[in-house]
N, C-alpha and C positions, 0 to 999 in steps of 0.2 A: 859381818855377823850382826843379826838383828834379834831383839827381844820383843816378842809380841804376846798379847793376851787375846784369847778367843772367848767370847761370851755367848752362851745359848740361854736366853732369858725366857723361861717357861712360866706357865700359869701356876705350877705347883713347885717346880724345882728350877733353880738357876745354877748353871754349870759354867765353870771357867777352866781354861787350859792355858798354861804359860809354856811357851816354847821358845827355844833359841834356834834360829835357822842360819846356816852358813852355806853359801853356794848351793842352795836348794835342798840341803840335807839337814835333818833334825840332829841337833847336838844334845839337846836335853828337853824333857817335858815333865810337867807336873799338873795334876788335876785336883780340883776342889769342887764340892757340890754343897749347896745350901738349900734345904727345904724351905720354901717361902710361898705360902698360899697368897698369890697376888690379889685375889678377890677380897681378902680381909683388910689389908693395910697397904694399898699401892703406894702411898706416900713414903713408905719405909724402904722402897727399892734402892735409893742411893746408899742407905746403910748396908744393905746386903751386898751391893757391888763393892763397897769399900772393904767389907769383911773378906770377900773373896780375894780382892787385890792384896790385902795384908797377909792372908793365909799363904798365898803363892809367892810372897816376897817380891812382888812385881813393882818395885819402887821406881825403877827407871825403865821406861817403855819406849820403843820406837813406833809402836802403833797398836791400835785396838780394833779387832774385828768383831762385828756384832751380828747375831741372828736372833730371832725371837719367835715365840708362839703365844706369849702372854697377852698380846693385843686381843685375843679371843676371850679373855677372862671377862666375866660380867662385872668387873670393877669399872669397865668402860661401856659407854652406850654404843660406840662404833669402833671399828678397827682403826679408823683414822685417828680417833682420840687416843687409843691405846698406843699406836706406833709413835705418835708425837710425844706422848708422856714418857714412854720408855727411852726414846732417844734424847730427850731433854735431861733425863736422869743420868744417862751415860756421859753426856757432855759435862754435866756438873761434877761428876766424880773424876773425870779424866781431862781436866782443862789443859789446853795447849798441846795435847797429844793427837796425832792424826787418827781419825776414826773412820772406819770403812764398814759399810752396811751391805750384807748379802741380799741379793734379789733372787727372784724365782727363775732367772736365766743362768743361775750359778755364776754371777758376776758381782764384783764389789763396786759400790758407788758411794757417793758422799752423803752425809747426813742431810744436807740441803735438798738434794734430789729426792731423798727418801721421804722427807716431810711433804714434798710437793706431790709425790705419787706413793702414798703409804701402802696401797694394796699390792704394789710391786715388791715390797719387802715383807709383808705380813706372812707369817708362818712359812718362811722360806728355809727353815733349818734342814729339811730333807735334801735341799740342793747342795748343802755343804757335805753331807754324807755321800751323796752321789758323786760330786766332784772328787772327793777324796779317793773313792774306789776307782773312778775312771782313769786316774793317773797310773794305776798299776794293773788293771784288768781290762781286757778288750771287750768281752761280752759277759755280762753277769746280771744277777738280780740281787739286790741288797735288801735284807729284812732287818729293820731296826725296831726292836720291841722295847719301848720305854715303859715308864710307870703308868702312863695314861693311854697311849695310842701306839699303833704300829704303822710304820712307813714301809712301803714296798717300792723300791726304786730300780728301774731298768737302766742298764748300761749297754749301749750298742756302739761298737767301733770306737771305744774309748771316749764316748760322750754320754752325758746324761740324756736319756730318751724318754722322759716322763710325758705321758699324755695329758695329765692334769697339772696345772700350775697353782691354782688356788685350792684351799681345803675343800670347797664345794665340788670343784671339778674332780679332785682326787677321790672323794667319796663316791662319785658317780662311776669312775673308771676302775675302782678297786685298788688304787695305789695308796689309799689311806683307810685303815680299819680302826675304828674307835674302840679298841680293846687293848688293855695293857696289863702289866705284871702286878701292879699294886692297887690302882685307884678305880678300877672298873666296878660299878655296881653289879653284883651277881644277877640281879633281875634284868640287866641288859644283855646277859649271856643266855639265860634260859627263862622260859615262862612256866615250864613244868619239870619235875624230876621224878624218876622212878622211886617208889617207896612201898615197902610191905606188900609186894606182889601187885601193886597198883601204880597209879600215877597221881602225884600231888601238884597242884598249882603253887606258885610262889608269890610272896608279897612283893609289891612294887616299891615298898619303902626302902630307904638306903640302910638296910640292916647289916649287910656284910659286903666286903669288897674282895676283889681278886687276890689281894695280898693275903687274905685269910686262907683261901684254899691252897695257895702255893706254900704258905708257912706250914699248914697242916700236912701237906704231902711231901714236905722236905725239899721243896725246890728253892726256897730262900730261908735265910736265918732271921732271927729277930733283928739283928743289926742291919740286914738288907731291907727290912720293912721300914723305910725312912719316912713314909707319909703317915698322916693321921689315920687312925682307925675310925670305922663308922660310928662307934659309940663313944669314942674318946677314951676308952679304957686301954689296957696294955696289949702287948703283942706276944703273950704266951700261947701255948697250944690250947690250954683250957679256955682262954678268952676267945680264941679263934673258933673253937668248937661251939661256944655259946652263941656267937654272932651268926654262924652258918645255920644253927638250929632255928634261930629267930627268923631267918629267911622263910621258913615254913610255918611261922607263927607258933613255934614250939620252943623247947628249951632242952637242956642236957638231962633233965629228969624224965622227959617224955621220949626223947630219942637217945639211943645208945651211941657210944663213941664210934662203933663200927658202922652203924647206919649213917652217921654224919660223914665219916670218911668215904663211904660209898657215894654219898651225895656229892662230896667235893670232887671225887674222881670223875663222876659223870659230867659235872660242870666244866672241869678241866678239859675233857675230851671235846666238849662243845665249843670251848674257847679256841682250841687248836683248829677246829673246823671253821671258825670265823676267819682265821688267817688264811686257811687253805682256800676259801672261796675267792679271796682277792689274789692270792699268789698264783693260783691255777691259770687265770686269764693273763696275768702279766708275764708269767714265765713262758706260756705258749706263744705270746707275741714276740718275745725276744728270741725264742728258738726259731720261729718262722723267718726271722730276719738275720739269722746268724748261720754261718757255714759250719762252725765247729761246735765243740761242747760249750755248754752254758752252766757256769757254777752259780750256786746260791751262797752269798756271803751273809753270815749271821752276826748280829751285834746287838748291844743294849742289854739291859738287866735280864730280859727274857730270852736271850739268844739261844740257850741250850734247851730249856723246857717248853718254849713256845715256838720260836723261829725254826729251830732245827727239827722239831717234831713235825711242823707243817711241811717243811721241805722233804722230809722222809716220806711223808704221807703221799705226796704226788710223784715220788720217784725221780728226783732231779739227777742231772749228770754227776754233780759233785757238790759237796757242802764244805765251805771253808769258814773258819772262825776268823773274824776280823782281827782279833787279838794276836793270832799267829802271823798275820800279815804285817800289822802295824804296831803291835805291842799292846799289852793290857791297858795302858793308860788311855788308849783310844776307844775302848769298848764302852765304857759307861758314860762317856761324854763325847760321842762321835761327832755330832754337829759342831760343838765347840772346838774340838780338835781340828776338824776340817777348816773352819773359818779362820782359826789361828794360822794354819799353814798357808791358806790362801793369802792372808794378810802379809805374812813373812815373804812370800814369793813376790807379791805385788811391790813391796818396798824394795826388795832386791832387784826387781825388774825381770824376774824369772817368768818363763812361759810354760815350762814343763817340769814336772817333778822328777826326781831321780833318787829313789830310796836306796 
């Protein structure tokens, strides 16, 4: 039996999963998430990691698995600088504990190899999600909608079959959509909205975020809105209404509540369409290379109101909730969950999962 910690160190949220694995089977798991805007105080990352470790009571560990996206943060001039800083912080917080770093081939490697080839481990967290599902599904497409972005991961014959490995390549092939449940600038989703029998352009200022429309439409609660708001104010419905109105250089005295709700609904539909654009091509490719049905597996904070809606839009064979397959603990920190299991299996010498 081994106790391991999986870390998914993001630019805005850092997630940790503590799991106990015995004979390739999960005995227990526990998840913790800390909102940590890396671009503000990267030097405080060790404190965040220590907080997560203490929250999960991970005092004795057999190993730590790490994946990251925070190297893209503008706290760093290059991804190389970011990867090296992040891994140095992990080593400082977990001295004497074996540390394994996920690469874009869905393999674990040493910290030393990772610092020599940082681009091989940069933004590889999607590979942990893909690996996790490849252990229990033969052919599928996983949609992981986080607070900031959406990963679309193809699984063919129980293997991760991504066309893109880097963020840039994945943006080109539609496997990465930079739209998310909480932190997306609404001006990155739409440039115009219908209003008063006409069409209005929107301001490109960061006046309102996707979290505002999903709060207003009842997709998330105030508790779910874990990131900062665009104006630094609160997360009530009235404050969300004001931010969305400001997107049109207006306010809640100029636009009615119903008008703002209609604007939010329109933007929501366009955000679903952004995911549909990537999903359509990825799903078609998996279908063309598979003999049977191909399911879409939804996960992340936006699994129901964004991922599922996009899958329904293109009429996929089947839609499965990752929580129903692996438990709710895996949904909101899927890459951390995946890299934790990979680490446990590596330590145990396992080659194949058996849930």
